[in-house]
C-alpha positions in Angstrom: -18.1 -0.1 24.8 -16.8 0.9 21.3 -14.9 3.9 21.9 -15.9 5.4 18.3 -18.6 4.4 15.8 -18.3 0.8 14.0 -17.4 1.7 10.7 -19.2 -1.5 9.5 -22.7 -0.5 10.9 -24.5 0.8 7.8 -23.1 -0.6 4.9 -26.4 0.1 2.8 -25.5 4.0 3.3 -21.7 3.4 2.1 -20.7 4.2 -1.3 -23.9 6.3 -1.9 -23.3 9.3 -3.7 -23.8 11.6 -1.0 -21.9 10.0 1.8 -18.6 11.2 2.6 -15.7 9.2 1.1 -13.6 9.4 4.3 -15.7 9.7 7.7 -13.7 11.9 10.2 -14.5 11.2 14.0 -12.8 11.5 17.1 -11.9 9.2 20.1 -12.9 11.0 23.5 -10.1 11.8 25.5 -9.4 10.7 29.0 -9.9 13.4 31.4 -10.5 16.0 28.6 -7.1 15.9 27.5 -5.5 15.7 24.1 -7.8 13.4 21.7 -7.1 10.6 19.1 -8.8 11.6 15.5 -10.2 8.9 13.2 -10.4 8.7 9.6 -12.5 5.7 8.1 -12.1 5.1 4.3 -16.0 4.7 3.4 -16.1 3.1 0.4 -16.6 -0.5 1.3 -18.4 -1.9 -1.8 -15.4 -1.2 -3.8 -13.0 -2.7 -0.9 -12.3 1.2 0.1 -10.5 1.7 -3.1 -8.5 5.1 -3.0 -9.9 7.8 -4.9 -8.6 11.2 -5.7 -11.6 12.5 -3.9 -10.7 10.1 -0.7 -7.1 11.2 -1.1 -7.9 15.1 -1.3 -10.5 14.5 2.0 -7.7 12.5 4.0 -5.0 14.9 3.3 -7.0 17.8 4.0 -7.8 16.4 7.6 -4.3 15.1 8.0 -3.3 18.8 7.7 -5.7 20.3 9.9 -5.0 17.7 12.5 -1.6 18.3 12.6 -2.1 21.7 13.6 -4.5 21.0 16.1 -3.0 20.7 19.7 -6.1 19.0 21.0 -5.4 16.1 18.9 -2.4 14.1 20.0 -2.6 11.0 17.3 -4.3 9.7 14.3 -6.2 6.4 13.8 -6.7 5.3 10.0 -8.8 2.1 9.1 -11.5 0.9 6.4 -15.4 0.9 6.5 -16.6 -2.5 6.7 -14.9 -6.0 7.4 -13.1 -6.7 4.2 -10.7 -4.3 3.6 -8.5 -1.7 4.9 -7.8 -0.4 1.2 -7.5 -2.5 -1.5 -5.7 0.0 -3.5 -5.9 2.7 -6.1 -9.4 3.4 -7.9 -8.3 1.7 -11.3 -11.5 2.2 -13.1 -11.2 5.8 -12.9 -7.7 5.8 -13.7 -8.7 3.7 -17.1 -11.5 6.3 -17.8 -8.8 9.1 -17.8 -6.5 7.1 -19.9 -9.3 6.4 -22.4 -10.4 10.2 -22.5 -6.6 11.1 -22.7 -6.7 9.2 -25.9 -2.6 9.1 -26.0 -2.4 12.8 -24.7 -1.9 14.3 -21.5 -3.9 13.1 -18.8 -4.9 15.8 -15.9 -6.7 13.4 -13.9 -3.9 10.7 -13.5 -1.4 13.5 -13.1 -3.3 15.2 -10.2 -4.2 11.6 -8.8 -0.9 10.4 -8.6 0.8 14.0 -7.4 -1.8 14.0 -4.6 -1.4 10.5 -3.6 2.1 10.6 -3.3 1.8 13.8 -1.3 -0.5 12.0 1.0 1.5 9.1 1.7 4.8 11.4 2.1 2.6 13.3 4.7 1.8 10.1 6.6 5.3 9.2 6.6 6.6 12.9 8.0 3.5 13.1 10.1 4.6 15.1 13.6 2.2 12.9 15.7 1.5 9.1 16.2 -0.6 7.5 13.1 -1.8 3.9 14.0 -3.2 2.2 10.6 -5.6 -0.8 11.6 -4.7 -3.1 8.4 -7.6 -5.7 8.6 -8.8 -7.5 5.5 -7.4 -6.9 2.3 -4.6 -4.3 2.0 -3.2 -3.8 -1.6 -1.3 -1.4 -3.7 -2.1 2.0 -2.6 -3.4 0.5 0.6 -0.2 -0.5 1.8 1.3 3.0 0.4 -0.8 4.6 2.9 -0.2 2.0 5.8 3.5 1.7 5.1 4.4 5.4 6.7 2.4 5.0 9.7 4.3 5.3 12.8 2.2 2.0 14.2 0.8 -0.9 11.7 -1.7 -3.3 13.1 -2.1 -6.9 11.2 -4.7 -8.9 12.0 -5.7 -12.7 11.4 -7.7 -11.7 8.4 -4.9 -9.3 6.8 -4.2 -10.1 3.2 -1.3 -7.9 1.9 0.1 -7.6 -1.6 1.6 -5.6 -4.3 0.1 -7.4 -7.4 0.7 -4.4 -9.8 2.6 -6.9 -12.1 -0.9 -8.6 -13.0 -2.1 -5.2 -14.2 0.8 -3.7 -16.1 1.8 -1.2 -13.3 4.8 -1.5 -10.8 4.8 -1.7 -7.0 4.5 2.4 -6.6 3.2 4.4 -3.7 6.7 4.4 -2.6 6.9 0.5 -2.9 10.5 0.9 -4.8 11.7 2.3 -1.2 9.9 -0.2 1.2 10.4 -3.2 -0.6 14.4 -2.5 -0.8 14.0 -2.3 3.0 12.7 -5.9 3.7 14.9 -8.4 4.5 17.4 -9.8 1.6 15.6 -10.0 -1.6 12.0 -10.5 -0.5 11.2 -7.5 -1.8 12.1 -8.0 -5.1 10.2 -11.6 -5.1 7.1 -9.5 -4.1 7.5 -7.0 -6.7 7.9 -9.5 -9.5 5.6 -12.3 -8.4 2.6 -10.1 -6.5 2.5 -12.9 -3.9 0.2 -12.5 -1.0 1.2 -11.9 2.6 -0.6 -12.9 5.7 -0.1 -11.2 9.1 3.1 -13.1 9.9 4.6 -12.3 6.7 3.7 -8.5 7.2 5.4 -8.5 10.4 8.7 -10.4 9.3 8.6 -7.8 6.4 8.6 -5.0 8.3 5.1 -3.6 7.3 3.3 -4.3 10.4 4.6 -3.6 13.9 2.3 -5.6 15.8 -0.3 -8.6 15.2 -3.6 -8.1 16.8 -6.8 -10.2 16.7 -9.5 -8.1 15.2 -11.8 -9.3 18.3 -9.2 -7.0 20.3 -9.9 -3.7 18.3 -12.7 -2.6 20.6 -10.4 -3.0 23.6 -7.7 -1.2 21.8 -10.0 1.7 21.1 -11.4 1.7 24.6 -7.7 1.7 26.1 -7.0 4.8 23.6 -9.9 6.7 25.0 -8.7 5.8 28.9 -5.2 7.1 28.1 -4.1 10.5 29.1 -2.1 11.5 25.9 0.4 14.2 26.6 0.4 16.0 23.5 4.1 15.2 23.0 4.7 13.2 19.9 7.7 11.1 21.4 6.0 10.4 24.3 2.6 9.5 22.9 4.6 7.5 20.2 5.8 5.2 23.4 2.9 5.2 24.9 0.8 4.0 22.0 3.6 1.0 21.4 3.1 0.2 25.1 -0.7 0.0 24.5 -0.5 -2.3 21.6 2.1 -4.3 22.9 -0.4 -5.1 25.8 -3.2 -6.1 23.3 -0.7 -8.1 20.7 -1.6 -12.0 20.5 -0.1 -13.3 23.6 2.8 -16.1 23.5 0.3 -19.1 23.9 -2.0 -17.8 21.2 1.0 -16.5 18.7 1.4 -20.3 17.6 -2.1 -20.2 16.4 -1.5 -17.6 14.0 -0.1 -18.7 10.3 3.5 -18.9 9.6 5.3 -16.6 7.6 6.1 -17.8 4.2 8.9 -15.1 3.6 10.5 -16.4 6.5 10.4 -20.2 6.1 11.1 -19.7 2.3 13.7 -17.1 2.8 16.5 -19.0 1.6 14.6 -20.3 -1.7 13.6 -16.7 -2.2 17.0 -15.5 -1.9 18.4 -18.0 -4.4 15.4 -17.1 -7.0 16.3 -13.6 -7.1 20.2 -13.8 -6.9 22.0 -11.9 -9.5 21.9 -8.4 -11.5 20.2 -9.8 -14.6 16.5 -10.1 -14.5 16.7 -12.7 -17.4 18.6 -15.1 -15.2 15.8 -14.6 -12.3 12.9 -15.1 -14.7 14.5 -18.6 -15.9 15.1 -19.8 -12.4 11.1 -18.7 -11.6 10.1 -20.4 -14.7 12.1 -23.8 -13.7 10.9 -23.6 -10.2 9.9 -27.2 -9.2 7.9 -27.0 -5.7 5.6 -29.0 -4.0 4.5 -25.6 -2.0 1.4 -24.1 -3.4 2.3 -20.4 -2.3 6.0 -20.6 -4.1 4.2 -22.3 -7.2 1.3 -19.5 -7.1 4.1 -16.6 -6.9 6.2 -18.4 -9.9 3.0 -18.4 -11.8 2.1 -14.9 -10.9 5.2 -14.0 -12.3 4.9 -15.9 -15.6 1.2 -14.7 -16.1 2.4 -10.6 -15.5 3.5 -8.3 -17.7 7.0 -8.3 -18.8 7.3 -4.7 -19.0 6.2 -4.4 -15.5 8.7 -6.9 -14.3 11.5 -5.1 -16.1 10.5 -1.6 -14.9 10.4 -2.9 -11.1 13.9 -4.6 -11.5 15.0 -1.2 -12.9 13.8 0.4 -9.9 15.0 -2.0 -7.5 18.6 -1.1 -9.2 18.2 2.6 -9.0 16.7 3.4 -5.5 19.0 2.1 -2.9 20.9 5.6 -2.3 17.8 7.6 -2.9 15.5 9.0 -0.2 12.2 8.6 0.3 11.0 12.0 -1.5 13.6 11.4 -4.4 11.8 7.8 -4.9 8.4 9.4 -5.0 9.7 11.7 -7.6 11.1 8.9 -9.7 7.9 6.8 -9.4 5.7 9.8 -10.2 7.6 9.8 -13.6 7.1 6.2 -13.9 3.4 6.0 -12.9 2.5 8.4 -15.7 4.3 7.0 -18.2 2.7 3.6 -17.3 -1.1 5.7 -18.1 0.6 6.4 -21.4 1.9 3.0 -22.4 -0.2 -0.2 -23.3 0.1 -2.8 -20.6 -1.4 -0.7 -17.7 -4.8 0.0 -19.5 -4.8 -3.5 -21.0 -4.3 -5.1 -17.5 -7.1 -3.2 -16.0 -9.4 -4.1 -19.2 -8.5 -8.0 -18.5 -8.6 -7.8 -14.7 -11.5 -5.5 -14.1 -13.4 -4.4 -17.1 -13.9 -7.5 -19.3 -12.5 -9.7 -16.6 -11.6 -12.6 -18.9 -8.1 -12.5 -17.3 -6.1 -12.9 -20.5 -4.4 -9.6 -21.0 -2.4 -9.3 -24.2 0.9 -8.0 -23.1 3.0 -5.7 -25.6 5.7 -6.8 -25.9 5.2 -10.3 -24.8 8.3 -11.4 -23.3 11.2 -10.1 -21.6 13.7 -10.7 -24.4 11.6 -8.4 -26.5 11.5 -5.4 -24.4 14.2 -2.7 -25.7 16.1 -0.6 -23.3 14.5 2.5 -24.7 11.0 1.3 -23.6 12.4 1.1 -19.7 14.0 4.2 -20.0 11.0 6.2 -21.5 9.3 5.3 -18.1 11.6 7.8 -16.3 11.1 10.4 -18.8 9.4 13.7 -17.4 6.0 14.2 -18.6 5.4 17.6 -16.8 6.9 21.1 -17.4 9.6 22.0 -14.8 9.6 22.2 -11.7 8.6 18.5 -10.7 5.3 18.7 -9.4 6.9 17.1 -6.1 10.1 19.1 -6.2 8.9 20.7 -2.5 8.8 17.1 -0.6 11.9 16.8 1.7 12.8 14.2 4.0 
């Protein structure tokens, strides 16, 4: 028995103009008690890319469920079998940048403000939030998942913050959670866009458990069979116990891929050492390795936007003592600045529009980036007060 409708059951209907961008449902409650709400990102053809409409629909539902005493928790999942959420809707953002023509960009301002509000709401949600991170989880998808109280990775999970490849930076709180990963692994991921498997995500603190996708129906049935108390601490503990029972047993865990972050930890620490980005860049360029994952990571840095690397490093240095809300306010400035500068629209053009995969970065190298360019990414592009001034930790 499947406790909720299968989100992959009608792929031809999904993404239709009249189809809801977020499907809202509930998991039946044992004995008529408190229920789990379900939100399914319903854009499988775009790998559930996060549009402004999707942000608004999910945020509105979460606000209603937070006030409903009959809802004990929330499940977030993606439609189809390919992705939880592959990130923000970059094509929509590119159109808004083109239409703004160097002037104010109302769409980008609304998108980033509401996306950050949604992510902050998930971090601070008063009830358990279970994010099922199956398939591709990138960029804005990690932003949604990172704040959930319970994060699942499956054998098909493929996670990354690949923004350097498109002239952006690890936004949606990336500056905050990358800083909280072991050692300097977060900086390595920001500068290289290296992909993560389920074991990597677990080591990095982005996932709480690894559960085989074939076990999902059993997990949903167990949620339906549980009598939830409507008391958040007790329900969080019960959900943790439930997931623990369904995670890969010790005999099966050896079949899961090893964590590259863990096995290459010492190498990563050596590569990322110091407080001068040019030193780090020199080590990445000079890296000689037979390991394909490390080699691909170094190549990702070499191909990426130098401005994105400089911005990610500047954020890495700025955020250690900032709260989550403060980081969101800082990243909001940086995100709007990326929409106003050259590399972000150029990266989208090269990767998603013309697909020539040959972006022409300006400046073309780290050595050519003036300090004023990085500083301009932290300049407010809004009237006072800050649009996220009311966020509290």
